[in-house]
N, C-alpha and C positions, 0 to 999 in steps of 0.2 A: 608426423612420425609416430607410431605406435609406442605408447608407454610399455614398461616392461609389466606394469600391473596388469595392464588390459589386456595383453599377450596372455598372460599367464591365466586371468579372468575367463575368457574366450575358449582358451584349450581346454581348462578345467569344466568348463560348462559343456563343451562339445563332447570330450570323452563320457563322462557322464551321463550325457543324454543318448549318446551311442550305445550304452551299455543298459538304456533304459531305468537308470537309477534317479529316484527323486533326491532333492538334497537333503532329506531324512536318511534315506538309506545310506548317501555318501556319508553323512556325519557319524552314522551309526559304527561304519566299517573303519573309520579312521580317528574313530574315539574323540570326537571333537560335536559341539552343539549345531543345530540344524539355522540356526542364527549367524554362527559364524561363516558355515558355506555361503550364505547369502549374501555377507558382508563383501566375502572375498570376491565372489562372482561379480557383484557388484561395484568394485574398486574401492570398496571402502574400508577395506583392510588387508593387509599382506601377510600374508604366513611366513613363520620361523622356519629354517630351514629342517626342522627336524618334524615340521606340519606338513611341508611339501613332501617330505618322504613317505609318510604315512597317507597322504591324498595319493600320490603315485601308486604307493603298493596298494589301496584299497580300488584304483582303476585299474591294475595289473598293468602299468605303464612304468616306464623309467623314470626318473625324475626330472630330466631332460627335456621328455618329451613335452613336459607341461609349459617349456619356454620356447620350442620349435615353431618355427614360421612354416605352415603348413601350403602346400602347393595351390588350395583354396586362396588363402590369403595373398600369394604370390601372386595369383591370377588377377585378385581383385586390386592388388597396388597396381599393377600393368595395365589395367584395365581405366584407373583412374588417371594415371599419365596419359593414355592416350584420349582419354576426354580433354584434359587440360590441354594438349597439344592441339586438339581440334576446335577448344574454345578460343585456343589462340590464333590459330589460323583462321577462324572465319572473323575474330575480331581484327585482324590484320586486312582482312579482304574489305570489309566493311571501309577502313580509313583509308585504303590506296582506291576504293569506287569514290569517296565522298571528295579524295584528294583531285582525282580526274574529275570529277565532276567541277567542281571549284577552277582548275586550270582552263577547263572548257568554257566555263560562265566567264572567267577573266578576259579570254582571247575575244570574246564577243562584245565586252563592254567598252 
């Protein structure tokens, strides 16, 4: 499960990058320190509600956008689930194959 910090940090960095902003530029626009932006994006710190509003405004976004699960993230989640299902199916097939081999061997013993 994605933590709220990770989701916020991912969205913040993504929106910042889309605008071509450095961490320094975003910090300047949000009236905070560059180090603080790095701490947020690194999931080491979580901003106050007031800072969330400042960051959203600096990015030209609504504060709720910083907590949104994007279609890309949703597709990633679905892709991971498909991979898990495939891994389980492959493992079950190997187990069944081994059981069949054991059954045949037992028959000839």
